[in-house]
C-alpha positions as CSV (number, residue, x, y, z in Angstrom):
1,M,-65.4,-98.6,20.6
2,A,-65.3,-101.6,22.9
3,F,-66.1,-105.1,21.6
4,P,-67.8,-107.4,24.2
5,L,-66.6,-110.5,22.4
6,R,-64.7,-113.7,23.2
7,V,-62.0,-113.8,20.5
8,L,-59.5,-116.7,20.2
9,L,-56.2,-116.1,18.3
10,V,-54.5,-119.3,17.1
11,E,-50.9,-118.5,16.3
12,D,-47.8,-120.6,16.9
13,H,-45.3,-117.7,16.6
14,A,-44.9,-116.3,20.1
15,F,-44.2,-112.7,19.1
16,Q,-47.0,-112.6,16.5
17,R,-49.4,-114.1,19.1
18,R,-48.4,-111.5,21.8
19,L,-48.8,-108.7,19.2
20,G,-52.2,-109.9,18.2
21,L,-53.4,-110.2,21.8
22,R,-52.2,-106.7,22.5
23,M,-54.0,-105.3,19.5
24,L,-57.2,-107.1,20.5
25,A,-57.0,-105.7,24.0
26,E,-56.3,-102.1,22.8
27,L,-59.3,-102.4,20.5
28,G,-61.5,-103.2,23.5
29,V,-62.0,-106.9,23.1
30,Q,-63.0,-107.9,26.6
31,T,-61.9,-111.6,26.4
32,P,-58.9,-112.2,24.1
33,L,-57.9,-115.9,24.2
34,E,-54.9,-117.6,22.8
35,A,-53.7,-121.0,21.5
36,L,-50.5,-122.0,19.9
37,D,-51.8,-124.9,17.8
38,G,-55.0,-126.7,16.6
39,P,-55.4,-129.3,19.4
40,T,-55.0,-126.6,22.1
41,A,-57.6,-124.4,20.3
42,L,-60.1,-127.3,20.0
43,D,-59.6,-128.1,23.7
44,L,-60.3,-124.5,24.6
45,L,-63.3,-124.3,22.3
46,E,-64.9,-127.5,23.6
47,G,-64.0,-127.1,27.2
48,G,-67.6,-126.4,28.3
49,G,-67.0,-122.7,29.0
50,E,-68.6,-119.7,27.4
51,A,-68.9,-119.9,23.6
52,V,-66.3,-118.2,21.5
53,D,-67.5,-115.6,19.1
54,L,-64.6,-115.3,16.7
55,V,-61.6,-117.5,16.0
56,L,-58.6,-115.9,14.2
57,V,-56.7,-118.8,12.6
58,D,-53.1,-118.8,11.3
59,L,-53.0,-121.3,8.4
60,D,-49.4,-122.4,8.8
61,L,-49.7,-124.2,12.2
62,P,-47.5,-127.2,13.3
63,G,-49.2,-130.6,13.3
64,M,-52.9,-129.8,12.6
65,D,-52.8,-127.0,10.1
66,G,-55.2,-124.1,10.1
67,I,-57.4,-125.5,7.3
68,E,-58.0,-128.7,9.2
69,L,-58.7,-126.7,12.3
70,I,-61.3,-124.6,10.5
71,R,-62.9,-127.8,9.1
72,R,-63.2,-129.2,12.6
73,I,-64.6,-125.9,14.0
74,A,-67.3,-126.0,11.3
75,E,-68.1,-129.6,11.8
76,R,-68.5,-129.2,15.6
77,R,-70.1,-125.7,15.5
78,S,-67.7,-124.7,18.2
79,A,-67.5,-121.0,17.3
80,R,-69.8,-118.4,15.7
81,A,-67.3,-117.2,13.1
82,V,-63.7,-117.6,11.9
83,A,-61.2,-115.4,10.0
84,V,-57.9,-116.4,8.5
85,V,-54.6,-114.7,9.4
86,S,-52.2,-115.6,6.7
87,A,-49.8,-114.5,4.0
88,M,-51.1,-117.4,1.8
89,D,-52.1,-116.5,-1.7
90,A,-55.7,-115.4,-2.5
91,A,-56.6,-118.6,-4.3
92,V,-56.0,-120.7,-1.2
93,Q,-57.9,-118.1,1.0
94,H,-60.9,-118.2,-1.4
95,T,-61.0,-122.0,-1.4
96,I,-61.0,-122.1,2.4
97,A,-63.8,-119.5,2.5
98,L,-65.9,-121.7,0.2
99,M,-65.2,-124.7,2.4
100,A,-66.2,-122.9,5.6
101,R,-69.4,-121.5,4.1
102,A,-70.3,-124.9,2.6
103,A,-70.1,-126.3,6.1
104,G,-72.3,-123.6,7.5
105,L,-69.6,-121.6,9.3
106,R,-69.5,-117.9,9.0
107,M,-66.2,-116.8,7.3
108,L,-65.4,-113.1,7.8
109,G,-62.4,-112.9,5.6
110,C,-58.7,-112.8,5.8
111,I,-56.2,-110.5,7.6
112,E,-52.9,-110.6,5.7
113,K,-49.7,-110.8,7.7
114,P,-48.4,-108.7,9.3
115,M,-51.7,-108.1,11.2
116,T,-52.6,-104.4,11.6
117,A,-55.0,-102.8,14.1
118,D,-57.0,-101.1,11.4
119,R,-57.7,-104.4,9.6
120,L,-58.5,-106.1,12.8
121,R,-60.9,-103.4,13.8
122,E,-62.7,-103.7,10.4
123,L,-63.1,-107.4,11.0
124,L,-64.5,-106.9,14.5
125,Q,-66.9,-104.3,13.3
126,A,-68.1,-106.6,10.6
127,F,-68.8,-109.3,13.0
128,S,-70.6,-107.0,15.5
129,A,-72.8,-105.6,12.7
130,I,-73.8,-109.1,11.5
131,E,-74.5,-110.2,15.1
132,A,-76.6,-107.0,15.7
133,V,-78.8,-107.8,12.8
134,A,-79.2,-111.4,14.0
135,A,-80.0,-110.3,17.6
136,D,-82.5,-107.8,16.3
137,D,-84.4,-110.6,14.6
138,D,-87.3,-111.7,16.9
139,G,-87.6,-115.1,15.3
140,D,-90.8,-114.8,13.4
141,I,-89.0,-114.6,10.0
142,H,-88.7,-118.4,10.3
143,S,-92.5,-118.8,10.0
144,H,-93.5,-119.8,6.5
145,E,-97.0,-118.4,7.1
146,R,-95.5,-115.1,8.3
147,I,-93.3,-114.8,5.2
148,A,-96.1,-115.7,2.9
149,D,-98.4,-113.2,4.6
150,A,-95.7,-110.5,4.4
151,I,-95.2,-111.1,0.6
152,A,-98.9,-111.0,0.0
153,A,-99.3,-107.8,2.1
154,G,-96.5,-106.1,0.2
155,E,-94.1,-105.9,3.1
156,V,-91.4,-107.7,1.1
157,L,-90.5,-105.2,-1.6
158,P,-87.5,-104.4,-3.8
159,Y,-84.8,-101.9,-3.0
160,F,-82.7,-100.8,-5.9
161,Q,-78.9,-100.7,-6.1
162,P,-77.5,-98.6,-9.0
163,Q,-75.2,-99.9,-11.7
164,V,-73.0,-97.3,-13.4
165,E,-71.0,-97.2,-16.6
166,M,-67.4,-97.2,-15.7
167,R,-66.3,-94.9,-18.6
168,N,-68.5,-92.0,-17.4
169,G,-70.1,-92.9,-14.0
170,R,-73.7,-92.6,-15.5
171,V,-76.4,-94.7,-13.8
172,V,-77.8,-97.0,-16.5
173,A,-79.4,-99.8,-14.5
174,V,-80.4,-101.0,-11.1
175,E,-80.6,-104.4,-9.4
176,A,-83.8,-105.1,-7.5
177,L,-82.9,-106.6,-4.1
178,A,-85.6,-108.0,-1.8
179,R,-86.1,-106.3,1.6
180,W,-88.7,-107.0,4.3
181,R,-90.0,-103.7,5.6
182,R,-91.7,-104.8,8.7
183,S,-94.6,-103.2,10.5
184,D,-92.3,-102.2,13.4
185,G,-90.2,-100.1,11.0
186,R,-87.3,-102.5,10.7
187,V,-85.9,-103.4,7.2
188,L,-84.4,-106.8,6.9
189,P,-82.0,-107.7,4.1
190,A,-82.7,-110.8,2.0
191,A,-80.0,-112.8,3.7
192,Q,-82.2,-112.8,6.8
193,F,-85.2,-114.6,5.2
194,I,-84.5,-115.7,1.6
195,S,-83.4,-119.2,2.5
196,R,-86.6,-119.8,4.3
197,V,-88.6,-118.5,1.3
198,E,-86.7,-121.0,-0.9
199,Q,-87.2,-123.9,1.5
200,Q,-90.9,-123.3,1.7
201,G,-91.5,-122.9,-2.1
202,A,-92.5,-119.2,-2.0
203,T,-89.9,-118.1,-4.5
204,A,-92.5,-117.7,-7.3
205,A,-94.6,-115.3,-5.2
206,L,-91.5,-113.3,-4.2
207,F,-90.3,-113.1,-7.8
208,E,-93.6,-111.9,-9.2
209,R,-94.0,-109.3,-6.4
210,T,-90.5,-108.1,-7.0
211,L,-90.9,-107.9,-10.8
212,S,-94.3,-106.2,-10.7
213,E,-93.1,-103.6,-8.1
214,S,-90.0,-103.0,-10.2
215,A,-92.1,-102.4,-13.3
216,R,-94.3,-100.0,-11.3
217,H,-91.2,-98.0,-10.2
218,W,-89.9,-98.1,-13.7
219,R,-93.0,-96.4,-15.0
220,A,-92.8,-93.7,-12.3
221,W,-89.1,-93.1,-13.2
222,Q,-90.1,-92.9,-16.9
223,S,-92.5,-90.1,-16.1
224,Q,-89.6,-88.2,-14.7
225,G,-87.4,-88.7,-17.7
226,I,-85.4,-91.5,-16.2
227,D,-84.9,-94.7,-18.3
228,L,-83.2,-97.5,-16.5
229,R,-82.8,-101.3,-17.0
230,I,-83.8,-103.3,-14.0
231,S,-82.2,-106.6,-13.0
232,V,-84.4,-109.1,-11.1
233,N,-83.2,-112.4,-9.7
234,L,-84.7,-115.6,-11.2
235,S,-84.4,-118.7,-9.0
236,A,-83.8,-122.2,-10.1
237,A,-87.3,-123.1,-9.1
238,D,-88.7,-120.6,-11.6
239,L,-86.9,-122.4,-14.4
240,A,-89.2,-125.4,-13.9
241,D,-92.3,-123.6,-14.9
242,A,-92.9,-123.8,-18.7
243,A,-95.5,-121.0,-18.6
244,A,-93.2,-118.6,-16.8
245,A,-92.1,-116.8,-20.0
246,D,-95.6,-115.6,-20.9
247,R,-96.4,-114.7,-17.3
248,I,-93.2,-112.7,-16.9
249,E,-93.9,-110.8,-20.2
250,H,-97.5,-110.1,-19.1
251,L,-96.3,-108.7,-15.7
252,V,-94.0,-106.1,-17.2
253,R,-96.2,-105.1,-20.2
254,Q,-99.1,-104.3,-18.0
255,Y,-97.0,-101.4,-16.7
256,G,-95.9,-100.4,-20.2
257,M,-92.4,-101.7,-19.7
258,P,-90.7,-103.3,-22.7
259,P,-89.0,-106.6,-22.0
260,D,-85.7,-105.3,-23.2
261,R,-85.6,-103.1,-20.0
262,V,-85.5,-106.2,-17.8
263,I,-82.5,-108.4,-17.1
264,L,-83.2,-111.7,-15.4
265,E,-80.3,-112.8,-13.3
266,L,-79.5,-116.5,-12.6
267,T,-76.8,-117.5,-10.2
268,E,-74.1,-119.7,-11.6
269,S,-75.2,-122.5,-9.3
270,S,-78.8,-122.4,-10.4
271,A,-79.7,-126.0,-11.3
272,I,-82.0,-126.7,-14.3
273,T,-83.7,-129.8,-13.1
274,D,-85.8,-130.2,-16.2
275,R,-83.5,-129.3,-19.1
276,V,-86.2,-129.4,-21.7
277,V,-88.4,-126.9,-19.7
278,G,-85.5,-124.8,-18.4
279,L,-83.6,-124.4,-21.6
280,G,-86.8,-123.7,-23.5
281,L,-87.8,-121.1,-21.0
282,L,-84.5,-119.2,-21.3
283,A,-84.7,-119.3,-25.1
284,R,-88.2,-118.0,-25.0
285,L,-87.3,-115.2,-22.6
286,R,-84.5,-114.1,-25.0
287,L,-86.9,-114.3,-27.9
288,K,-89.3,-112.0,-26.1
289,G,-86.4,-109.5,-25.6
290,F,-85.5,-110.0,-22.0
291,G,-81.8,-109.9,-21.1
292,L,-80.2,-112.8,-19.2
293,S,-77.3,-112.3,-16.7
294,I,-75.1,-115.0,-15.1
295,D,-74.7,-113.8,-11.5
296,D,-71.8,-114.6,-9.1
297,F,-69.6,-115.6,-12.0
298,G,-66.5,-117.6,-11.0
299,T,-67.9,-119.1,-7.8
300,G,-69.1,-122.4,-9.3
301,Y,-67.6,-125.1,-11.5
302,S,-69.6,-124.7,-14.7
303,S,-68.8,-121.2,-15.7
304,L,-67.6,-121.8,-19.2
305,A,-70.3,-124.3,-20.0
306,Q,-72.9,-121.9,-18.8
307,L,-71.5,-119.0,-20.8
308,T,-71.2,-120.9,-24.1
309,Q,-74.3,-123.0,-24.0
310,L,-76.9,-120.6,-22.6
311,P,-78.1,-117.3,-24.2
312,F,-76.7,-114.8,-21.7
313,T,-76.3,-111.2,-22.5
314,E,-74.4,-110.1,-19.3
315,L,-71.8,-111.5,-16.9
316,K,-71.6,-110.4,-13.3
317,I,-68.2,-110.9,-11.6
318,D,-68.6,-112.0,-8.0
319,R,-67.6,-109.6,-5.2
320,S,-65.2,-112.2,-3.8
321,F,-62.9,-111.6,-6.9
322,V,-63.4,-107.8,-6.8
323,S,-62.6,-107.2,-3.1
324,G,-58.9,-106.2,-2.9
325,I,-58.3,-107.0,-6.6
326,E,-55.6,-104.4,-6.9
327,R,-53.3,-106.3,-4.4
328,M,-54.3,-109.9,-5.4
329,P,-52.6,-110.9,-8.7
330,K,-54.5,-114.1,-9.1
331,N,-57.9,-112.4,-8.6
332,R,-56.8,-109.7,-11.1
333,A,-55.8,-112.4,-13.6
334,T,-59.1,-114.2,-13.2
335,V,-61.1,-111.0,-13.6
336,A,-59.0,-110.0,-16.7
337,A,-59.6,-113.4,-18.3
338,S,-63.4,-113.2,-17.5
339,I,-63.7,-109.7,-19.0
340,D,-61.8,-110.7,-22.1
341,L,-64.0,-113.8,-22.6
342,A,-67.1,-111.8,-22.1
343,R,-66.0,-109.2,-24.7
344,R,-65.3,-112.0,-27.2
345,L,-68.8,-113.4,-26.5
346,G,-70.4,-110.0,-26.8
347,L,-71.5,-109.8,-23.2
348,A,-71.7,-106.7,-20.9
349,V,-69.7,-107.1,-17.7
350,V,-70.8,-105.9,-14.2
351,G,-68.3,-105.9,-11.3
352,E,-70.2,-106.5,-8.1
353,G,-69.3,-105.4,-4.6
354,V,-67.1,-102.4,-5.6
355,E,-66.4,-100.6,-2.3
356,R,-63.1,-98.8,-2.8
357,S,-61.7,-96.5,-5.4
358,E,-58.7,-98.8,-5.9
359,E,-61.1,-101.6,-6.9
360,W,-63.0,-99.3,-9.3
361,A,-59.7,-98.1,-10.9
362,T,-58.5,-101.7,-11.4
363,L,-61.8,-102.9,-13.0
364,A,-61.8,-99.8,-15.3
365,E,-58.2,-100.6,-16.3
366,L,-59.2,-104.2,-17.2
367,G,-62.1,-103.0,-19.3
368,C,-65.1,-103.8,-17.1
369,T,-68.3,-102.3,-18.5
370,M,-70.3,-101.4,-15.3
371,A,-69.8,-101.3,-11.6
372,Q,-72.1,-101.9,-8.7
373,G,-71.5,-101.6,-5.0
374,W,-71.3,-99.3,-1.9
375,L,-68.7,-97.1,-3.6
376,V,-71.6,-96.1,-5.9
377,S,-74.6,-96.5,-3.6
378,P,-76.3,-99.0,-1.3
379,A,-79.6,-100.4,-2.3
380,V,-82.3,-97.7,-1.8
381,P,-86.1,-97.5,-2.0
382,G,-87.5,-96.9,-5.4
383,E,-88.7,-93.5,-4.4
384,D,-85.1,-92.4,-3.8
385,I,-83.7,-93.5,-7.2
386,P,-84.5,-90.2,-9.0
387,A,-82.4,-88.2,-6.4
């Protein structure tokens, strides 16, 4: 497979740089570029030539280190994506990834030294796949009217990703994930349109559509003898509506679905702008029997406060801690502590983004309750869940 990309490798060690360039060429990268330090890389990126697709950055560079280089690339939007090439520990890598994403720069991940052709190929394939989705987008997803029309017409609907018990592999729940099934047959993931939905204040319409469609599928599965809990994402904007608890209960009960079969997920970064309304809403939802899950646990700064002060019933460990957990001692320690804390608080634990058997085995060893990810299944249409 050839990669028609412009890839810049920033590495001060001459042998490592030559080795990396050779691997890029053997993998079919048409334009491999090189720089031995940060200033040289910036000069090359900003020289007015063709845009660079991907920059591979060694962190331990002389003078301007790789972290400062990534910050400047993000600030100047001088490349489409970056990836770290380093033997630095996972905590530093994770911090850099958060910094890059906060600045709006696509961070593909890290290649541990020594660099291997297989890991480099995975990174290039990931970049190509993301770019293919973006290139396939004809631009009308950025129209508020088009999104609103699509939600109203039922084009935006939930796909469902199974969650399984780790002790026996039994499917016990699914997460409803928004997909836009367009009239031309394409299915766009939420990442391609959800930010625009949020910006334009259409989250309530999307949530209600997702919840009602989920309840409809639940009733169909029940008729086939399948009883699953369904997790649905609740946005920060939904927490500002004092009447939401009654409306949510009405939506599910009209399909005969008990509230205790629904888990409402809040990301850790969800901000409760009106604490009186927001906290009252969460308390009323629990009183009605709904489960509450804290999603992406560990990626924000208020984890412990959220867990101890709000009535959560479930904790979801973010995929950034699950990926490669078996070879990252700090991630393993963080996940182990999170699982232990959840157990003491009486919470179920879901490990997100489980893609490899080694990740499954490590989570199981640490006592994780459930797993979700491509190792189990991608998100599928509701009609496919029984199979």
